[in-house]
Backbone as numpy.savetxt, mean C-alpha at the origin, in Angstrom:
# Nx Ny Nz CAx CAy CAz Cx Cy Cz
-13.91 11.65 -26.94 -13.59 13.09 -26.37 -14.57 13.08 -25.22
-15.99 12.42 -25.40 -16.98 12.57 -24.33 -16.30 12.09 -23.13
-15.30 11.00 -23.27 -14.86 10.39 -21.96 -13.82 10.94 -21.34
-13.36 11.85 -22.11 -12.04 12.66 -21.43 -12.95 13.78 -20.58
-13.94 14.36 -21.06 -14.60 15.32 -20.50 -15.35 14.72 -19.03
-15.91 13.45 -19.12 -16.15 12.84 -18.12 -15.14 12.85 -17.21
-14.24 12.05 -17.56 -12.99 12.05 -16.62 -12.42 13.37 -15.94
-12.45 14.56 -16.77 -11.99 15.60 -16.24 -12.93 16.17 -14.84
-14.32 15.79 -15.33 -15.49 16.13 -14.58 -15.08 15.30 -13.15
-14.93 14.08 -13.22 -14.57 13.18 -11.93 -13.57 13.77 -11.38
-12.41 13.97 -11.92 -11.47 14.73 -11.57 -11.63 16.29 -10.56
-12.39 17.05 -11.14 -13.01 17.93 -10.54 -13.84 17.91 -9.24
-14.71 16.94 -9.59 -15.36 16.34 -8.31 -14.70 15.94 -6.99
-13.65 15.32 -7.34 -12.69 14.69 -6.47 -12.17 15.88 -5.54
-11.80 16.91 -6.69 -11.02 18.17 -5.83 -12.01 19.10 -5.10
-13.38 19.05 -5.60 -14.23 19.80 -4.83 -14.55 19.28 -3.40
-14.33 17.93 -3.43 -14.66 17.15 -2.20 -13.48 17.47 -1.17
-12.17 17.53 -1.74 -11.27 17.60 -0.99 -11.33 19.41 -0.58
-11.66 20.24 -1.54 -11.99 21.56 -1.02 -12.61 21.87 -0.25
-13.88 20.96 -0.18 -14.85 21.04 0.91 -14.51 20.76 2.12
-13.48 19.98 2.13 -12.90 19.28 3.43 -11.98 20.28 3.99
-11.70 21.55 3.31 -10.73 22.38 4.07 -11.47 23.72 4.23
-12.62 23.88 3.41 -13.75 25.08 3.63 -14.50 24.83 4.54
-14.86 23.68 5.14 -15.64 23.55 6.18 -14.85 23.16 7.43
-13.67 23.97 7.77 -12.72 23.65 8.64 -13.33 24.03 10.29
-14.65 24.81 10.23 -15.55 25.10 11.37 -16.37 24.08 11.39
-16.69 23.05 10.90 -17.71 22.20 10.89 -17.11 20.93 11.52
-18.02 20.04 11.96 -17.76 18.88 12.68 -17.04 18.12 11.72
-16.10 17.08 12.16 -15.03 16.21 11.39 -16.08 15.47 10.34
-16.94 14.87 10.95 -18.02 13.89 10.29 -18.43 14.80 8.68
-18.76 15.91 9.19 -19.39 16.48 7.83 -18.21 16.87 6.81
-17.05 17.27 7.14 -15.91 17.33 6.21 -15.30 16.07 5.61
-15.29 14.92 6.40 -15.12 13.71 5.62 -16.29 13.43 4.71
-17.41 13.52 5.24 -18.45 13.29 3.93 -18.53 13.97 3.07
-17.94 15.23 3.22 -17.80 16.20 1.85 -16.77 15.18 0.95
-15.86 14.74 1.52 -14.90 14.08 0.55 -15.39 12.85 0.09
-16.21 12.08 0.98 -16.44 10.77 0.60 -17.56 11.06 -0.60
-18.53 12.18 -0.43 -19.49 12.29 -1.49 -18.81 12.84 -2.83
-17.87 13.32 -2.85 -17.11 13.82 -4.14 -16.40 12.50 -4.81
-15.79 11.94 -3.92 -15.17 10.47 -4.36 -16.21 9.81 -5.05
-17.39 9.70 -4.18 -18.47 8.89 -4.44 -19.14 9.30 -5.98
-19.53 10.45 -6.01 -20.23 11.09 -7.45 -18.88 11.01 -8.35
-17.81 11.26 -8.32 -16.88 10.88 -9.16 -16.82 9.49 -9.58
-16.53 8.60 -8.84 -16.77 7.36 -9.18 -17.57 6.88 -9.93
-18.88 7.38 -9.69 -20.28 7.16 -10.72 -19.96 7.90 -11.94
-19.52 9.11 -12.22 -19.19 9.67 -13.30 -18.09 8.75 -14.46
-16.87 8.45 -13.29 -16.05 7.74 -14.10 -16.62 6.32 -14.65
-17.34 5.74 -13.81 -17.96 4.46 -14.05 -18.64 4.63 -15.53
-19.11 5.70 -16.00 -20.04 5.96 -17.08 -18.99 6.30 -18.46
-17.56 6.05 -18.07 -16.60 6.09 -19.62 -16.26 4.65 -19.84
-15.60 4.48 -20.82 -15.18 3.24 -21.29 -14.07 2.74 -20.64
-13.02 3.68 -20.31 -12.08 3.10 -19.32 -12.60 2.85 -17.89
-13.62 3.59 -17.46 -14.34 3.14 -16.06 -14.86 2.05 -16.09
-15.64 1.52 -17.23 -16.60 0.34 -17.15 -15.13 -0.83 -17.65
-14.17 -0.66 -18.03 -12.95 -1.49 -18.26 -12.39 -1.89 -16.92
-12.28 -0.77 -16.07 -11.35 -0.79 -14.91 -12.29 -1.76 -13.80
-13.88 -1.40 -14.06 -14.96 -2.36 -13.16 -14.59 -3.52 -13.48
-14.63 -3.70 -14.76 -14.81 -5.19 -15.03 -13.36 -6.00 -14.74
-12.41 -5.39 -14.71 -11.03 -5.89 -14.40 -10.87 -6.16 -12.88
-11.51 -5.02 -12.13 -11.43 -5.24 -10.63 -12.57 -6.51 -10.22
-13.71 -6.89 -11.15 -14.28 -7.85 -10.91 -13.27 -9.14 -11.09
-12.97 -9.16 -12.07 -12.10 -10.52 -12.56 -10.99 -10.49 -11.43
-10.48 -9.81 -10.55 -9.38 -9.65 -9.94 -9.91 -10.30 -8.51
-11.06 -9.67 -8.16 -11.76 -10.44 -7.00 -12.34 -11.96 -7.50
-12.54 -12.50 -8.59 -12.78 -13.69 -8.78 -11.36 -14.42 -8.88
-10.56 -14.12 -9.29 -9.09 -14.98 -9.37 -8.68 -14.96 -7.82
-8.75 -13.95 -7.20 -8.52 -13.83 -5.44 -9.01 -15.11 -4.81
-10.40 -15.45 -5.19 -11.05 -16.33 -4.58 -10.72 -17.80 -4.86
-10.10 -17.77 -6.39 -9.37 -19.32 -6.62 -8.32 -19.71 -5.98
-7.46 -18.55 -5.40 -6.37 -18.84 -4.64 -6.34 -19.77 -3.56
-5.50 -20.94 -3.35 -5.71 -21.82 -2.44 -4.47 -21.08 -1.30
-5.00 -20.15 -0.46 -4.39 -19.77 0.85 -3.90 -20.93 1.70
-2.95 -20.69 2.38 -2.23 -21.73 3.29 -3.14 -21.54 4.63
-2.68 -22.73 5.31 -3.38 -23.21 6.47 -2.89 -22.31 7.67
-3.38 -22.04 8.67 -2.78 -21.20 9.93 -1.35 -22.14 10.28
-1.72 -23.46 10.18 -0.31 -24.23 10.73 0.57 -23.70 9.45
0.49 -23.87 8.47 1.77 -23.60 7.35 2.00 -22.09 7.68
1.34 -21.23 7.90 1.77 -20.11 8.11 2.62 -19.65 9.28
2.19 -20.64 10.65 3.10 -20.39 11.55 4.42 -20.93 11.20
4.39 -22.19 10.53 5.77 -22.85 10.45 6.36 -21.94 9.54
5.82 -21.55 8.45 6.97 -20.59 7.58 7.28 -19.22 8.46
6.35 -18.46 9.27 6.90 -17.36 10.00 8.04 -18.04 10.97
7.96 -19.16 11.58 8.93 -19.68 12.20 10.31 -19.95 11.57
10.33 -20.55 10.33 11.47 -20.44 9.48 12.11 -19.29 9.20
11.18 -18.25 8.88 11.80 -16.86 8.69 12.71 -16.35 9.66
11.85 -16.35 10.88 12.60 -16.05 12.05 13.61 -16.65 12.54
13.89 -17.97 12.45 15.31 -18.50 12.79 16.41 -18.39 11.67
15.76 -17.95 10.28 16.75 -17.60 9.33 17.59 -16.13 9.64
16.35 -15.53 10.14 16.83 -13.91 10.34 17.89 -13.94 11.34
17.42 -14.92 12.58 18.34 -14.73 13.72 19.73 -15.66 13.12
19.81 -16.58 12.39 20.93 -17.07 12.09 21.51 -15.92 11.12
21.17 -15.27 10.29 21.84 -14.33 9.57 22.38 -13.35 10.26
21.73 -12.92 11.27 21.91 -11.92 12.18 23.48 -12.05 12.88
23.48 -13.21 13.46 24.42 -13.85 14.10 25.85 -14.00 13.26
25.55 -14.71 12.00 26.71 -14.57 11.03 27.21 -13.13 10.48
26.56 -12.29 10.43 27.07 -11.06 10.00 27.44 -10.19 11.05
26.77 -10.71 12.56 27.86 -10.19 13.26 29.41 -10.79 13.53
29.23 -11.88 13.50 30.78 -12.43 13.38 31.31 -12.26 12.27
31.03 -11.87 11.00 31.92 -11.19 10.13 32.29 -10.06 10.45
31.11 -9.00 10.83 31.57 -7.68 11.08 32.80 -7.83 12.52
32.32 -8.36 13.49 33.56 -8.20 14.59 35.03 -9.05 14.09
34.96 -9.92 13.14 36.00 -10.47 12.58 36.85 -9.42 11.83
36.24 -8.78 10.97 36.58 -7.56 10.30 37.30 -6.38 10.87
36.51 -6.13 12.11 36.90 -5.08 13.12 38.27 -5.53 13.56
38.29 -6.61 14.24 39.50 -7.29 14.88 40.65 -7.09 13.77
40.44 -7.47 12.29 41.67 -7.57 11.38 41.92 -6.14 11.14
40.81 -5.21 11.05 41.49 -3.87 10.66 42.30 -3.41 11.95
41.91 -3.39 13.12 42.56 -3.05 14.30 44.05 -3.61 14.47
44.16 -4.81 14.16 45.40 -5.77 14.25 46.07 -5.18 13.01
45.56 -4.98 11.83 46.57 -4.50 10.69 47.06 -2.92 10.87
46.10 -2.31 12.02 46.52 -0.98 12.19 47.43 -0.61 13.19
47.70 -1.88 13.85 48.57 -1.87 15.09 47.74 -1.31 16.21
46.68 -1.12 16.47 45.76 -0.70 17.82 45.25 -1.93 18.44
45.63 -3.10 18.36 45.06 -4.16 19.02 45.34 -4.31 20.71
44.26 -4.44 21.42 44.56 -4.18 22.74 44.66 -5.57 23.37
């Protein structure tokens, strides 16, 4: 029950930060953005104090660790695959244009409107 109350308070803090953004319409934009960031920051701190918040934090830490384990392609591999994709798109565009033109010609021929 306490976690639900803390999460509700966190939600209200985010809402208060957003409300502050609009209530401070006469203030500089920096102040307005800081009100939203402050609301989100304090809300994140309150949400972290809950069991789901700590589980989410642990999950995000594990996700970062897994992303570091990924073997990313080299620049050369990336450029080669990009070239393959571009060539494939051009070939498919040409093929679809030919099919479309052929079907258009056949429909015109069937309707007796060939020129």
